[in-house]
C-alpha positions, -999 to +999 in steps of 0.1 A: -908+123-008-881+150-013-855+142+014-834+165+035-800+173+020-764+183+029-736+196+008-699+192+005-678+219-012-642+217-025-627+248-041-662+261-046-674+230-064-705+214-047-718+179-042-753+176-027-764+145-007-799+134+000-809+117+032-822+081+025-844+068+053-840+032+066-865+007+053-872-026+036-878-035-001-878-063-026-844-064-043-840-081-077-867-086-103-897-108-107-894-137-132-918-120-157-899-088-159-887-082-195-849-082-199-842-098-165-812-120-159-808-150-137-786-132-112-815-109-102-833-133-079-859-114-059-855-113-021-864-090+008-837-066+021-839-045+052-816-016+057-816-007+094-798+026+091-804+057+070-776+070+049-767+099+027-765+095-011-752+120-036-781+133-057-760+130-088-730+110-101-697+127-093-690+154-119-658+160-137-656+194-119-658+178-084-633+151-093-609+178-106-614+199-074-603+169-053-577+152-076-564+181-097-570+164-131-598+151-153-595+116-168-628+117-187-634+111-224-664+136-227-648+169-216-672+192-234-689+202-201-674+197-166-709+191-153-708+158-171-702+128-148-665+118-145-658+085-163-628+064-171-623+060-133-617+025-119-630+012-085-594+016-072-592+052-085-624+060-067-610+046-034-581+071-038-605+099-045-625+090-014-594+090+007-584+124-006-618+138-001-620+124+035-587+141+044-604+174+037-625+169+068-659+170+051-679+161+082-693+130+064-678+095+063-678+093+025-678+059+008-694+040-021-729+027-016-735-010-011-754-026-040-785-030-018-784+007-008-780+016-045-810-003-056-831+008-027-824+044-035-829+039-072-863+024-068-874+051-044-903+030-032-912+015-066-914-021-078-915-015-115-886-020-139-877+017-136-883+042-108-908+061-130-928+030-142-928+003-168-917+022-199-885+039-209-879+069-231-848+090-239-866+120-224-862+103-190-829+084-194-797+087-214-793+053-230-791+039-266-826+047-278-821+026-309-826-004-287-857+004-266-871-015-236-896-043-242-921-031-269-911+006-265-906+029-295-871+036-308-857+071-299-827+093-295-792+079-290-770+107-277-737+087-280-722+105-249-729+115-214-751+145-205-745+170-176-758+156-143-792+168-133-803+172-169-830+145-167-859+142-143-851+129-108-868+100-091-892+105-062-864+108-037-846+136-056-819+115-071-808+122-107-798+098-135-799+066-114-808+050-147-784+055-176-757+082-183-729+063-165-727+030-147-720+036-110-695+016-090-708+000-058-688-012-028-697-049-031-678-077-047-701-093-074-717-126-064-750-145-062-778-132-041-789-151-010-823-168-013-835-158+021-843-123+035-812-101+042-804-074+067-778-048+057-762-070+031-727-060+018-720-087-008-695-116-007-664-112+015-641-117-015-644-118-053-628-110-086-651-081-098-669-052-082-705-043-089-716-016-112-753-004-114-776+017-134-765+012-170-750+039-192-754+061-222-743+033-245-765+005-231-797-011-245-829-003-226-830-035-206-796-027-190-808+005-173-835-012-152-835-008-114-826-045-109-800-048-137-765-058-124-730-054-140-695-060-128-659-052-137-625-059-121-615-031-097-588-017-120-611-014-151-617+020-167-638+030-196-660+059-207-692+042-196-684+040-159-684+066-131-697+066-096-720+082-070-709+089-034-726+077-003-719+087+033-726+077+069-738+102+094-768+115+113-798+131+096 
């Protein structure tokens, strides 16, 4: 399914969004999935509203167009995802972008929205199946997933859209940079959830997807991470979501 898209442009720099239909899925991982952690308890989630999701992580070029500077470590190509941005920094970015009257109510995705979109209808460890290779994902190929073969370790980010998209047209949902989500980090509920948005309070915000520097198991669809909202490093960026009509 290749979803309908919309675009935002700021000073000629474009960010494309894909429409993600409402639906239900199993969030988390089964107990026999290699590399799983105890905080990935599997449970049914229903998302009652469709939403827009950027088809790539936010680039350095788009960040610069909005904020006027580039905080990233890997500046060899402005198509690389912006990194070294905290959750708090991203809120400032969203506020500035929103003031430009984009026509979309821009925000970060919830953790549930993120995993739903990453999976793109799959139940396997990755949106493309059970196996992981550096030709599909930018991660530390010296530490493969499960019984996979060792492979390339790039040691840096790659330009967004460099690697194959998932079935819903979303690029680099696995690897490249961790992506901030809206939620506070906390335990999953044991019962089915409708439009979950995480705990009401917390100490750390969720990051998803793993990064260029992670072992294979950390870039699985269900893998969870978390950092305090002011944390910055060269492994963490973000992907925008937005409310609105299809």
